[in-house]
All heavy atoms as TSV, in Angstrom:
chain	resi	resn	atom	element	x	y	z
A	1	MET	N	N	0.827	-1.173	-0.006
A	1	MET	CA	C	0.006	-0.002	0.001
A	1	MET	C	C	0.881	1.231	-0.010
A	1	MET	O	O	1.993	1.219	0.488
A	1	MET	CB	C	-0.899	0.023	1.226
A	1	MET	CG	C	-1.887	-1.079	1.304
A	1	MET	SD	S	-3.063	-0.943	-0.048
A	1	MET	CE	C	-3.937	-2.437	0.190
A	2	LYS	N	N	0.341	2.278	-0.543
A	2	LYS	CA	C	1.057	3.546	-0.594
A	2	LYS	C	C	0.138	4.649	-0.098
A	2	LYS	O	O	-1.022	4.709	-0.492
A	2	LYS	CB	C	1.463	3.803	-2.071
A	2	LYS	CG	C	2.374	4.959	-2.273
A	2	LYS	CD	C	2.677	5.100	-3.763
A	2	LYS	CE	C	4.167	5.032	-3.946
A	2	LYS	NZ	N	4.557	5.151	-5.341
A	3	ILE	N	N	0.657	5.477	0.787
A	3	ILE	CA	C	-0.132	6.576	1.339
A	3	ILE	C	C	0.375	7.892	0.760
A	3	ILE	O	O	1.554	8.215	0.855
A	3	ILE	CB	C	-0.052	6.600	2.879
A	3	ILE	CG1	C	-0.606	5.304	3.436
A	3	ILE	CG2	C	-0.801	7.805	3.436
A	3	ILE	CD1	C	-0.507	5.147	4.931
A	4	ASN	N	N	-0.538	8.628	0.137
A	4	ASN	CA	C	-0.201	9.930	-0.422
A	4	ASN	C	C	-0.191	10.952	0.723
A	4	ASN	O	O	-1.254	11.359	1.208
A	4	ASN	CB	C	-1.234	10.307	-1.492
A	4	ASN	CG	C	-0.890	11.615	-2.176
A	4	ASN	OD1	O	-0.218	12.480	-1.626
A	4	ASN	ND2	N	-1.337	11.740	-3.419
A	5	SER	N	N	0.988	11.323	1.157
A	5	SER	CA	C	1.147	12.208	2.319
A	5	SER	C	C	0.508	13.577	2.135
A	5	SER	O	O	0.015	14.168	3.089
A	5	SER	CB	C	2.623	12.412	2.643
A	5	SER	OG	O	3.181	11.168	3.018
A	6	SER	N	N	0.439	14.066	0.888
A	6	SER	CA	C	-0.149	15.376	0.651
A	6	SER	C	C	-1.674	15.334	0.763
A	6	SER	O	O	-2.305	16.376	0.989
A	6	SER	CB	C	0.282	15.939	-0.691
A	6	SER	OG	O	-0.192	15.131	-1.754
A	7	GLU	N	N	-2.280	14.165	0.610
A	7	GLU	CA	C	-3.728	14.036	0.744
A	7	GLU	C	C	-4.154	13.560	2.136
A	7	GLU	O	O	-5.264	13.809	2.578
A	7	GLU	CB	C	-4.259	13.062	-0.300
A	7	GLU	CG	C	-4.158	13.568	-1.713
A	7	GLU	CD	C	-4.703	12.565	-2.724
A	7	GLU	OE1	O	-5.446	11.631	-2.323
A	7	GLU	OE2	O	-4.394	12.694	-3.905
A	8	CYS	N	N	-3.262	12.869	2.816
A	8	CYS	CA	C	-3.578	12.259	4.127
A	8	CYS	C	C	-3.831	13.335	5.182
A	8	CYS	O	O	-3.035	14.262	5.342
A	8	CYS	CB	C	-2.420	11.373	4.561
A	8	CYS	SG	S	-2.645	10.635	6.198
A	9	GLY	N	N	-4.933	13.210	5.897
A	9	GLY	CA	C	-5.251	14.133	6.968
A	9	GLY	C	C	-4.794	13.643	8.322
A	9	GLY	O	O	-5.132	14.254	9.341
A	10	ILE	N	N	-4.091	12.527	8.356
A	10	ILE	CA	C	-3.571	11.912	9.588
A	10	ILE	C	C	-4.706	11.679	10.613
A	10	ILE	O	O	-4.574	11.950	11.785
A	10	ILE	CB	C	-2.401	12.722	10.187
A	10	ILE	CG1	C	-1.368	13.067	9.107
A	10	ILE	CG2	C	-1.716	11.933	11.297
A	10	ILE	CD1	C	-0.251	13.971	9.586
A	11	CYS	N	N	-5.820	11.138	10.130
A	11	CYS	CA	C	-6.940	10.867	11.027
A	11	CYS	C	C	-6.694	9.577	11.838
A	11	CYS	O	O	-7.385	9.316	12.821
A	11	CYS	CB	C	-8.235	10.750	10.234
A	11	CYS	SG	S	-8.336	9.291	9.145
A	12	GLU	N	N	-5.763	8.746	11.360
A	12	GLU	CA	C	-5.361	7.519	12.007
A	12	GLU	C	C	-6.382	6.377	11.907
A	12	GLU	O	O	-6.281	5.361	12.575
A	12	GLU	CB	C	-4.955	7.737	13.458
A	12	GLU	CG	C	-3.765	8.691	13.576
A	12	GLU	CD	C	-3.258	8.875	14.992
A	12	GLU	OE1	O	-3.522	8.007	15.871
A	12	GLU	OE2	O	-2.580	9.891	15.232
A	13	SER	N	N	-7.412	6.538	11.066
A	13	SER	CA	C	-8.400	5.457	10.865
A	13	SER	C	C	-7.738	4.218	10.322
A	13	SER	O	O	-8.105	3.105	10.714
A	13	SER	CB	C	-9.484	5.935	9.903
A	13	SER	OG	O	-10.240	6.971	10.465
A	14	CYS	N	N	-6.787	4.389	9.435
A	14	CYS	CA	C	-6.087	3.231	8.847
A	14	CYS	C	C	-5.315	2.449	9.890
A	14	CYS	O	O	-5.244	1.220	9.864
A	14	CYS	CB	C	-5.203	3.656	7.707
A	14	CYS	SG	S	-3.987	4.941	8.151
A	15	ILE	N	N	-4.720	3.161	10.848
A	15	ILE	CA	C	-3.963	2.533	11.917
A	15	ILE	C	C	-4.903	1.648	12.745
A	15	ILE	O	O	-4.564	0.523	13.088
A	15	ILE	CB	C	-3.283	3.591	12.801
A	15	ILE	CG1	C	-2.218	4.340	12.023
A	15	ILE	CG2	C	-2.686	2.953	14.060
A	15	ILE	CD1	C	-1.638	5.547	12.758
A	16	GLU	N	N	-6.074	2.174	13.025
A	16	GLU	CA	C	-7.021	1.452	13.866
A	16	GLU	C	C	-7.563	0.175	13.230
A	16	GLU	O	O	-7.826	-0.798	13.926
A	16	GLU	CB	C	-8.192	2.369	14.226
A	16	GLU	CG	C	-7.779	3.550	15.089
A	16	GLU	CD	C	-8.869	4.570	15.270
A	16	GLU	OE1	O	-10.040	4.294	14.946
A	16	GLU	OE2	O	-8.553	5.676	15.753
A	17	VAL	N	N	-7.715	0.155	11.895
A	17	VAL	CA	C	-8.319	-1.034	11.241
A	17	VAL	C	C	-7.296	-2.027	10.724
A	17	VAL	O	O	-7.688	-3.129	10.348
A	17	VAL	CB	C	-9.257	-0.619	10.075
A	17	VAL	CG1	C	-10.374	0.254	10.559
A	17	VAL	CG2	C	-8.501	0.023	8.937
A	18	CYS	N	N	-6.038	-1.704	10.701
A	18	CYS	CA	C	-5.029	-2.613	10.156
A	18	CYS	C	C	-4.940	-3.892	11.000
A	18	CYS	O	O	-4.518	-3.865	12.152
A	18	CYS	CB	C	-3.659	-1.948	10.104
A	18	CYS	SG	S	-2.377	-3.031	9.417
A	19	PRO	N	N	-5.319	-5.041	10.424
A	19	PRO	CA	C	-5.289	-6.303	11.178
A	19	PRO	C	C	-3.880	-6.778	11.490
A	19	PRO	O	O	-3.672	-7.590	12.399
A	19	PRO	CB	C	-6.031	-7.298	10.271
A	19	PRO	CG	C	-5.894	-6.743	8.900
A	19	PRO	CD	C	-5.835	-5.239	9.073
A	20	GLN	N	N	-2.892	-6.304	10.732
A	20	GLN	CA	C	-1.504	-6.695	10.964
A	20	GLN	C	C	-0.769	-5.709	11.858
A	20	GLN	O	O	0.389	-5.935	12.197
A	20	GLN	CB	C	-0.785	-6.828	9.629
A	20	GLN	CG	C	-1.352	-7.952	8.785
A	20	GLN	CD	C	-0.669	-8.013	7.457
A	20	GLN	OE1	O	-0.632	-7.027	6.722
A	20	GLN	NE2	N	-0.083	-9.154	7.150
A	21	ASN	N	N	-1.385	-4.586	12.181
A	21	ASN	CA	C	-0.774	-3.568	13.022
A	21	ASN	C	C	0.558	-3.069	12.472
A	21	ASN	O	O	1.538	-2.910	13.207
A	21	ASN	CB	C	-0.606	-4.099	14.471
A	21	ASN	CG	C	-0.393	-2.978	15.459
A	21	ASN	OD1	O	-0.881	-1.880	15.282
A	21	ASN	ND2	N	0.336	-3.274	16.506
A	22	ILE	N	N	0.606	-2.852	11.154
A	22	ILE	CA	C	1.858	-2.390	10.541
A	22	ILE	C	C	1.761	-0.972	9.968
A	22	ILE	O	O	2.710	-0.492	9.414
A	22	ILE	CB	C	2.338	-3.344	9.425
A	22	ILE	CG1	C	1.315	-3.465	8.302
A	22	ILE	CG2	C	2.678	-4.700	9.983
A	22	ILE	CD1	C	1.843	-4.146	7.078
A	23	ILE	N	N	0.634	-0.343	10.141
A	23	ILE	CA	C	0.502	1.061	9.741
A	23	ILE	C	C	0.782	1.894	10.979
A	23	ILE	O	O	0.148	1.701	12.010
A	23	ILE	CB	C	-0.877	1.355	9.148
A	23	ILE	CG1	C	-1.154	0.469	7.933
A	23	ILE	CG2	C	-0.959	2.841	8.773
A	23	ILE	CD1	C	-2.511	0.640	7.352
A	24	LYS	N	N	1.738	2.790	10.878
A	24	LYS	CA	C	2.191	3.561	12.033
A	24	LYS	C	C	2.237	5.045	11.696
A	24	LYS	O	O	2.425	5.443	10.552
A	24	LYS	CB	C	3.591	3.117	12.462
A	24	LYS	CG	C	3.739	1.637	12.721
A	24	LYS	CD	C	3.063	1.220	13.993
A	24	LYS	CE	C	3.288	-0.254	14.242
A	24	LYS	NZ	N	2.515	-0.770	15.364
A	25	LYS	N	N	2.146	5.865	12.740
A	25	LYS	CA	C	2.329	7.290	12.596
A	25	LYS	C	C	3.783	7.586	12.947
A	25	LYS	O	O	4.280	7.203	13.981
A	25	LYS	CB	C	1.424	8.050	13.548
A	25	LYS	CG	C	1.530	9.558	13.440
A	25	LYS	CD	C	0.536	10.249	14.345
A	25	LYS	CE	C	0.693	11.748	14.216
A	25	LYS	NZ	N	-0.194	12.436	15.155
A	26	LYS	N	N	4.474	8.239	12.010
A	26	LYS	CA	C	5.881	8.622	12.222
A	26	LYS	C	C	5.967	10.125	11.984
A	26	LYS	O	O	5.906	10.573	10.835
A	26	LYS	CB	C	6.800	7.876	11.250
A	26	LYS	CG	C	6.740	6.394	11.446
A	26	LYS	CD	C	8.117	5.802	11.594
A	26	LYS	CE	C	7.949	4.326	11.867
A	26	LYS	NZ	N	9.165	3.637	11.941
A	27	GLY	N	N	6.094	10.867	13.045
A	27	GLY	CA	C	6.110	12.325	12.918
A	27	GLY	C	C	4.782	12.826	12.393
A	27	GLY	O	O	3.745	12.576	12.996
A	28	TYR	N	N	4.817	13.500	11.247
A	28	TYR	CA	C	3.597	14.016	10.637
A	28	TYR	C	C	3.182	13.222	9.435
A	28	TYR	O	O	2.564	13.749	8.490
A	28	TYR	CB	C	3.788	15.500	10.263
A	28	TYR	CG	C	4.006	16.364	11.460
A	28	TYR	CD1	C	5.265	16.825	11.803
A	28	TYR	CD2	C	2.934	16.724	12.278
A	28	TYR	CE1	C	5.460	17.624	12.928
A	28	TYR	CE2	C	3.124	17.523	13.390
A	28	TYR	CZ	C	4.386	17.964	13.710
A	28	TYR	OH	O	4.567	18.753	14.823
A	29	LYS	N	N	3.524	11.924	9.415
A	29	LYS	CA	C	3.187	11.033	8.301
A	29	LYS	C	C	2.653	9.733	8.832
A	29	LYS	O	O	2.991	9.298	9.923
A	29	LYS	CB	C	4.417	10.745	7.445
A	29	LYS	CG	C	4.882	11.854	6.561
A	29	LYS	CD	C	5.984	11.365	5.664
A	29	LYS	CE	C	6.380	12.417	4.657
A	29	LYS	NZ	N	7.372	11.903	3.719
A	30	ILE	N	N	1.856	9.064	7.995
A	30	ILE	CA	C	1.413	7.692	8.261
A	30	ILE	C	C	2.209	6.841	7.262
A	30	ILE	O	O	2.272	7.130	6.084
A	30	ILE	CB	C	-0.091	7.542	8.000
A	30	ILE	CG1	C	-0.905	8.532	8.856
A	30	ILE	CG2	C	-0.518	6.107	8.225
A	30	ILE	CD1	C	-0.915	8.258	10.327
A	31	VAL	N	N	2.806	5.777	7.776
A	31	VAL	CA	C	3.611	4.901	6.933
A	31	VAL	C	C	3.142	3.463	7.066
A	31	VAL	O	O	2.668	3.022	8.112
A	31	VAL	CB	C	5.119	4.984	7.259
A	31	VAL	CG1	C	5.656	6.368	6.950
A	31	VAL	CG2	C	5.387	4.625	8.687
A	32	VAL	N	N	3.280	2.719	5.963
A	32	VAL	CA	C	2.995	1.288	5.951
A	32	VAL	C	C	4.315	0.551	5.992
A	32	VAL	O	O	5.144	0.698	5.113
A	32	VAL	CB	C	2.200	0.883	4.680
A	32	VAL	CG1	C	1.898	-0.602	4.687
A	32	VAL	CG2	C	0.944	1.710	4.538
A	33	GLN	N	N	4.516	-0.216	7.062
A	33	GLN	CA	C	5.766	-0.932	7.210
A	33	GLN	C	C	5.739	-2.223	6.394
A	33	GLN	O	O	4.709	-2.602	5.866
A	33	GLN	CB	C	6.010	-1.236	8.697
A	33	GLN	CG	C	6.128	0.024	9.516
A	33	GLN	CD	C	6.208	-0.240	11.017
A	33	GLN	OE1	O	5.640	-1.187	11.522
A	33	GLN	NE2	N	6.954	0.618	11.689
A	34	GLU	N	N	6.886	-2.889	6.300
A	34	GLU	CA	C	6.981	-4.148	5.560
A	34	GLU	C	C	6.068	-5.187	6.149
A	34	GLU	O	O	5.841	-5.227	7.350
A	34	GLU	CB	C	8.420	-4.654	5.592
A	34	GLU	CG	C	9.363	-3.874	4.701
A	34	GLU	CD	C	10.728	-4.526	4.617
A	34	GLU	OE1	O	10.784	-5.772	4.535
A	34	GLU	OE2	O	11.701	-3.792	4.642
A	35	GLY	N	N	5.546	-6.029	5.268
A	35	GLY	CA	C	4.680	-7.111	5.705
A	35	GLY	C	C	3.229	-6.946	5.329
A	35	GLY	O	O	2.391	-7.790	5.635
A	36	CYS	N	N	2.903	-5.864	4.654
A	36	CYS	CA	C	1.512	-5.614	4.245
A	36	CYS	C	C	1.037	-6.702	3.304
A	36	CYS	O	O	1.716	-6.994	2.310
A	36	CYS	CB	C	1.412	-4.243	3.579
A	36	CYS	SG	S	-0.227	-3.851	2.941
A	37	ASP	N	N	-0.139	-7.275	3.581
A	37	ASP	CA	C	-0.682	-8.293	2.679
A	37	ASP	C	C	-1.780	-7.743	1.758
A	37	ASP	O	O	-2.454	-8.495	1.095
A	37	ASP	CB	C	-1.176	-9.513	3.459
A	37	ASP	CG	C	-2.404	-9.229	4.289
A	37	ASP	OD1	O	-2.920	-8.106	4.260
A	37	ASP	OD2	O	-2.863	-10.156	4.986
A	38	LYS	N	N	-1.911	-6.415	1.739
A	38	LYS	CA	C	-2.842	-5.707	0.871
A	38	LYS	C	C	-4.304	-6.173	1.057
A	38	LYS	O	O	-5.027	-6.386	0.125
A	38	LYS	CB	C	-2.431	-5.859	-0.586
A	38	LYS	CG	C	-1.066	-5.274	-0.891
A	38	LYS	CD	C	-0.705	-5.427	-2.331
A	38	LYS	CE	C	0.680	-4.889	-2.577
A	38	LYS	NZ	N	1.065	-5.010	-3.964
A	39	CYS	N	N	-4.722	-6.300	2.308
A	39	CYS	CA	C	-6.099	-6.745	2.596
A	39	CYS	C	C	-7.122	-5.702	2.167
A	39	CYS	O	O	-8.251	-6.019	1.912
A	39	CYS	CB	C	-6.233	-7.075	4.085
A	39	CYS	SG	S	-6.154	-5.663	5.195
A	40	GLY	N	N	-6.723	-4.429	2.144
A	40	GLY	CA	C	-7.599	-3.361	1.674
A	40	GLY	C	C	-8.437	-2.685	2.746
A	40	GLY	O	O	-9.207	-1.779	2.464
A	41	GLU	N	N	-8.297	-3.117	3.990
A	41	GLU	CA	C	-9.064	-2.515	5.083
A	41	GLU	C	C	-8.764	-1.016	5.190
A	41	GLU	O	O	-9.708	-0.217	5.366
A	41	GLU	CB	C	-8.734	-3.189	6.420
A	41	GLU	CG	C	-9.147	-4.642	6.493
A	41	GLU	CD	C	-10.622	-4.845	6.637
A	41	GLU	OE1	O	-11.306	-3.989	7.227
A	41	GLU	OE2	O	-11.092	-5.868	6.143
A	42	CYS	N	N	-7.523	-0.638	5.086
A	42	CYS	CA	C	-7.150	0.768	5.187
A	42	CYS	C	C	-7.683	1.603	4.020
A	42	CYS	O	O	-8.117	2.740	4.219
A	42	CYS	CB	C	-5.639	0.914	5.292
A	42	CYS	SG	S	-4.719	0.218	3.924
A	43	VAL	N	N	-7.685	1.027	2.842
A	43	VAL	CA	C	-8.180	1.734	1.661
A	43	VAL	C	C	-9.674	2.054	1.836
A	43	VAL	O	O	-10.107	3.170	1.553
A	43	VAL	CB	C	-7.972	0.886	0.400
A	43	VAL	CG1	C	-8.611	1.568	-0.827
A	43	VAL	CG2	C	-6.488	0.642	0.128
A	44	GLU	N	N	-10.437	1.089	2.320
A	44	GLU	CA	C	-11.845	1.281	2.492
A	44	GLU	C	C	-12.206	2.304	3.566
A	44	GLU	O	O	-13.226	2.995	3.466
A	44	GLU	CB	C	-12.518	-0.056	2.796
A	44	GLU	CG	C	-12.511	-0.979	1.612
A	44	GLU	CD	C	-13.287	-2.247	1.856
A	44	GLU	OE1	O	-14.233	-2.238	2.659
A	44	GLU	OE2	O	-12.931	-3.250	1.231
A	45	VAL	N	N	-11.386	2.417	4.613
A	45	VAL	CA	C	-11.730	3.295	5.735
A	45	VAL	C	C	-11.185	4.714	5.543
A	45	VAL	O	O	-11.654	5.658	6.205
A	45	VAL	CB	C	-11.228	2.700	7.061
A	45	VAL	CG1	C	-9.718	2.852	7.207
A	45	VAL	CG2	C	-11.925	3.293	8.230
A	46	CYS	N	N	-10.266	4.940	4.633
A	46	CYS	CA	C	-9.669	6.272	4.450
A	46	CYS	C	C	-10.722	7.255	3.922
A	46	CYS	O	O	-11.234	7.072	2.803
A	46	CYS	CB	C	-8.485	6.198	3.486
A	46	CYS	SG	S	-7.685	7.811	3.272
A	47	PRO	N	N	-11.025	8.300	4.682
A	47	PRO	CA	C	-12.082	9.238	4.273
A	47	PRO	C	C	-11.700	10.149	3.127
A	47	PRO	O	O	-12.580	10.748	2.494
A	47	PRO	CB	C	-12.337	10.044	5.539
A	47	PRO	CG	C	-11.058	10.017	6.279
A	47	PRO	CD	C	-10.483	8.637	5.979
A	48	VAL	N	N	-10.407	10.259	2.808
A	48	VAL	CA	C	-9.984	11.144	1.737
A	48	VAL	C	C	-9.394	10.410	0.544
A	48	VAL	O	O	-8.932	11.038	-0.413
A	48	VAL	CB	C	-8.983	12.221	2.259
A	48	VAL	CG1	C	-9.664	13.142	3.251
A	48	VAL	CG2	C	-7.753	11.590	2.865
A	49	GLY	N	N	-9.346	9.109	0.582
A	49	GLY	CA	C	-8.822	8.327	-0.540
A	49	GLY	C	C	-7.320	8.464	-0.734
A	49	GLY	O	O	-6.826	8.424	-1.865
A	50	ALA	N	N	-6.590	8.628	0.359
A	50	ALA	CA	C	-5.134	8.844	0.272
A	50	ALA	C	C	-4.325	7.571	0.186
A	50	ALA	O	O	-3.113	7.622	0.004
A	50	ALA	CB	C	-4.665	9.662	1.463
A	51	ILE	N	N	-4.972	6.395	0.263
A	51	ILE	CA	C	-4.264	5.126	0.258
A	51	ILE	C	C	-4.591	4.365	-1.016
A	51	ILE	O	O	-5.737	4.187	-1.362
A	51	ILE	CB	C	-4.608	4.287	1.499
A	51	ILE	CG1	C	-4.425	5.084	2.764
A	51	ILE	CG2	C	-3.781	3.012	1.510
A	51	ILE	CD1	C	-4.939	4.395	4.018
A	52	GLN	N	N	-3.528	3.947	-1.711
A	52	GLN	CA	C	-3.694	3.176	-2.941
A	52	GLN	C	C	-2.824	1.924	-2.871
A	52	GLN	O	O	-1.838	1.894	-2.166
A	52	GLN	CB	C	-3.290	3.980	-4.183
A	52	GLN	CG	C	-4.094	5.235	-4.416
A	52	GLN	CD	C	-3.519	6.451	-3.716
A	52	GLN	OE1	O	-2.310	6.547	-3.520
A	52	GLN	NE2	N	-4.357	7.364	-3.308
A	53	THR	N	N	-3.203	0.934	-3.669
A	53	THR	CA	C	-2.374	-0.261	-3.821
A	53	THR	C	C	-1.169	0.109	-4.643
A	53	THR	O	O	-1.294	0.725	-5.700
A	53	THR	CB	C	-3.158	-1.399	-4.506
A	53	THR	OG1	O	-4.314	-1.665	-3.726
A	53	THR	CG2	C	-2.328	-2.634	-4.633
A	54	ASP	N	N	0.000	-0.286	-4.186
A	54	ASP	CA	C	1.238	-0.045	-4.956
A	54	ASP	C	C	1.464	-1.290	-5.782
A	54	ASP	O	O	1.879	-2.320	-5.286
A	54	ASP	CB	C	2.416	0.201	-3.993
A	54	ASP	CG	C	3.692	0.514	-4.744
A	54	ASP	OD1	O	3.685	0.589	-5.980
A	54	ASP	OD2	O	4.704	0.684	-4.052
A	55	ASP	N	N	1.203	-1.221	-7.072
A	55	ASP	CA	C	1.268	-2.394	-7.951
A	55	ASP	C	C	2.704	-2.879	-8.165
A	55	ASP	O	O	2.916	-3.939	-8.696
A	55	ASP	CB	C	0.637	-2.077	-9.282
A	55	ASP	CG	C	-0.861	-1.863	-9.195
A	55	ASP	OD1	O	-1.489	-2.453	-8.265
A	55	ASP	OD2	O	-1.416	-1.074	-9.956
A	56	ASN	N	N	3.687	-2.117	-7.718
A	56	ASN	CA	C	5.100	-2.517	-7.907
A	56	ASN	C	C	5.603	-3.410	-6.806
A	56	ASN	O	O	6.733	-3.847	-6.825
A	56	ASN	CB	C	5.980	-1.290	-8.016
A	56	ASN	CG	C	5.645	-0.463	-9.241
A	56	ASN	OD1	O	5.235	-1.017	-10.262
A	56	ASN	ND2	N	5.798	0.836	-9.153
A	57	GLU	N	N	4.799	-3.672	-5.756
A	57	GLU	CA	C	5.237	-4.514	-4.678
A	57	GLU	C	C	5.095	-5.976	-4.996
A	57	GLU	O	O	4.274	-6.368	-5.717
A	57	GLU	CB	C	4.440	-4.192	-3.397
A	57	GLU	CG	C	4.813	-2.865	-2.817
A	57	GLU	CD	C	4.078	-2.622	-1.495
A	57	GLU	OE1	O	3.432	-3.524	-0.949
A	57	GLU	OE2	O	4.182	-1.500	-1.029
């Protein structure tokens, strides 16, 4: 998954729904750490559409 930092409002909804607990807040950014299985939970909950599947992974 890829989070567009310029669109992200840092609401932390994605952090709360991640079943693997690998989405973290680092400073003023939300980052997806290694191990993402692309379940899509974060994509569905993001109110601004800032999370997309990174097809290069």
